[in-house]
C-alpha positions in Angstrom: -26.6 63.8 149.2 -28.6 63.3 152.3 -32.0 65.0 152.0 -34.1 65.5 155.1 -37.9 65.4 154.3 -39.9 67.0 157.1 -43.5 65.7 156.9 -45.7 68.5 158.1 -48.9 68.2 156.2 -51.0 66.5 158.9 -54.0 68.1 160.6 -53.6 66.5 164.0 -57.1 65.2 164.2 -56.4 63.3 167.5 -55.7 66.6 169.3 -58.5 68.9 170.4 -56.6 72.0 169.4 -57.7 73.9 166.3 -54.1 74.6 165.4 -52.3 71.8 163.6 -50.0 70.2 166.1 -46.8 71.0 164.1 -47.6 74.7 164.6 -48.2 74.5 168.3 -45.5 76.4 170.4 -43.2 74.8 172.9 -40.0 76.2 174.3 -40.3 79.4 172.3 -40.8 77.9 168.9 -43.3 75.8 167.0 -42.9 72.1 167.0 -42.1 72.3 163.2 -39.3 74.8 163.8 -37.7 72.6 166.4 -37.8 69.6 164.0 -36.3 71.5 161.1 -33.6 73.0 163.4 -32.4 69.5 164.3 -31.6 68.7 160.6 -30.5 72.3 159.8 -27.8 72.1 162.5 -26.7 68.5 161.6 -23.5 68.6 159.4 -24.5 65.2 157.8 -27.6 66.7 156.2 -27.1 68.5 152.9 -30.6 69.7 152.1 -34.1 69.9 153.6 -37.5 69.7 152.0 -40.6 70.6 154.0 -44.0 69.0 153.0 -46.9 71.1 154.0 -50.6 71.5 153.6 -51.6 73.7 150.7 -53.0 76.4 153.0 -49.7 76.6 155.0 -47.3 77.0 152.1 -47.7 80.7 151.4 -46.9 81.6 155.0 -43.9 79.3 155.5 -41.3 81.7 154.0 -41.5 83.8 157.2 -40.3 80.8 159.2 -37.3 80.4 156.8 -36.4 84.1 157.2 -37.0 84.1 160.9 -34.7 81.1 161.6 -32.2 81.9 158.8 -32.4 78.3 157.6 -29.9 77.7 154.7 -30.6 74.1 153.9 -34.4 74.4 153.3 -34.5 74.3 149.5 -37.9 72.9 148.7 -41.4 73.5 150.0 -43.7 70.8 148.8 -47.5 70.3 148.8 -48.5 67.2 150.8 -51.7 65.1 150.6 -54.4 63.9 153.0 -52.6 60.6 153.5 -49.0 60.3 154.7 -48.0 58.3 151.7 -49.1 61.1 149.4 -46.7 63.5 151.2 -43.9 60.9 150.9 -44.6 60.6 147.2 -44.4 64.4 146.8 -40.8 64.2 148.0 -39.9 61.2 146.0 -41.2 62.8 142.8 -39.4 66.1 143.6 -36.1 64.2 143.7 -36.8 61.5 141.1 -34.0 62.7 138.8 -31.4 61.9 141.5 -31.6 58.1 142.1 -28.4 58.1 144.2 -29.7 60.5 146.8 -30.8 59.4 150.3 -34.2 60.6 151.5 -34.6 60.8 155.3 -38.2 61.1 156.2 -39.1 62.7 159.6 -42.3 63.5 161.3 -42.6 67.2 162.1 -44.3 66.2 165.3 -41.1 64.7 166.7 -39.2 67.8 167.6 -36.7 66.2 169.9 -34.9 63.9 167.5 -31.3 63.9 168.5 -28.0 64.4 166.7 -27.0 60.9 167.6 -30.1 59.4 166.0 -29.7 61.4 162.8 -26.0 60.5 162.6 -26.7 56.8 163.1 -29.3 56.8 160.4 -27.0 58.5 157.9 -24.2 56.1 158.7 -26.5 53.0 158.4 -27.5 54.2 154.8 -23.9 53.5 153.8 -24.6 49.8 154.2 -28.4 49.4 153.9 -31.0 50.8 151.5 -33.7 51.1 154.1 -33.3 52.3 157.7 -35.7 52.9 160.5 -35.6 54.1 164.1 -37.3 52.1 166.8 -37.4 51.3 170.5 -38.2 48.0 172.1 -41.7 47.5 173.4 -41.9 47.5 177.2 -45.6 46.6 177.6 -47.3 43.3 176.7 -49.2 43.7 173.4 -52.6 42.2 172.7 -53.7 41.3 169.2 -57.5 41.5 169.4 -60.4 40.1 167.3 -62.6 42.0 164.9 -64.9 43.1 167.7 -62.0 44.7 169.6 -63.3 43.0 172.7 -61.3 39.8 173.0 -57.7 38.9 173.1 -56.8 36.8 170.0 -53.0 36.5 170.4 -50.2 37.7 172.6 -47.0 38.1 170.6 -43.6 37.8 172.3 -42.6 41.3 173.1 -38.9 40.4 172.8 -39.4 40.6 169.0 -41.5 43.8 169.0 -40.2 47.3 168.5 -42.2 50.6 168.4 -41.4 52.6 165.3 -40.1 56.2 165.3 -38.7 58.4 162.7 -36.5 59.2 160.8 -37.1 56.5 158.3 -34.5 56.7 155.5 -34.0 55.2 152.1 -31.8 55.3 149.1 -34.2 57.0 146.7 -34.2 54.3 144.1 -35.3 51.8 146.7 -38.3 53.7 148.1 -39.2 54.8 144.6 -39.3 51.2 143.4 -41.4 50.2 146.4 -44.0 52.8 145.7 -44.1 52.0 142.0 -45.2 48.5 142.9 -47.5 49.6 145.7 -49.5 52.0 143.6 -50.4 49.2 141.3 -52.0 47.4 144.2 -55.8 48.2 144.4 -55.7 47.4 148.1 -52.7 49.5 148.9 -52.6 51.0 152.4 -49.7 52.4 154.3 -49.1 53.8 157.8 -45.4 54.5 157.3 -42.8 54.3 154.6 -41.0 51.2 155.9 -44.2 49.4 155.7 -44.3 50.0 151.9 -40.8 48.7 151.5 -41.5 45.7 153.8 -44.6 44.7 151.8 -43.6 45.4 148.3 -39.8 44.7 148.4 -39.9 41.8 150.9 -36.2 40.8 150.2 -35.0 44.3 151.2 -33.6 44.3 154.7 -34.7 47.2 156.9 -32.0 48.1 159.4 -33.0 49.4 162.9 -31.3 52.3 164.6 -31.9 52.5 168.3 -34.4 55.2 169.1 -34.9 57.2 172.3 -37.8 57.8 174.6 -37.4 61.6 174.1 -38.0 61.1 170.4 -41.7 61.1 171.0 -44.4 62.1 168.6 -46.9 64.8 169.6 -50.2 63.0 169.1 -52.6 63.8 171.9 -53.2 66.9 174.0 -51.5 65.4 177.1 -48.3 64.9 175.0 -47.8 68.7 174.9 -47.1 68.9 178.6 -44.6 66.0 178.3 -42.8 67.7 175.5 -42.5 70.9 177.5 -41.0 68.9 180.3 -38.5 67.2 178.0 -37.4 70.5 176.5 -36.9 72.1 179.9 -34.7 69.2 180.9 -32.5 69.7 177.9 -31.8 73.3 179.0 -30.5 72.2 182.4 
């Protein structure tokens, strides 16, 4: 079973809009609806779970009815931190260790059928899979003051992470079990948990796409609108 986990519990603090970014409208639907649609329509996805803020859960059923989604089977309460939302999904499916969990940011509404398919296919060979694109710009590692260049890594070995990030459930479950015992545990994404706490586990990279962008800042909304309009042409 391939379970898509749509992470939609964020507040979008880096945007000035009072509406959480996943509920902003673009191309006739909310960003969240577009993201769920991508997995609902994909034949390789068996089930969808949506992770939401507590205050958004009661109103979410209207989205299910409006879009006639058949695969959305679980609505889960997320946490303030991303890893808490991931844990909500892991715990919801903990009795099915052979399932695959495919975590996707709700704020990436243009994930393609090709990306989802490649991720699912990669899970047949690997227990951890991510989507990423090569870095085009030179990256500076700076000092503690954020004022001086400390190191310039070779960008030939750098990729920029996207989602989905997918795992065999028993793998991500084991990684979090170890991580939660670490008093200094911090995580910005799920592959980071596997990389740090299961260092022998290979994380396979699926080639991402520029259009699989994440809505983060106000100016990103105009770019998303442009990308959606190009899809219709």
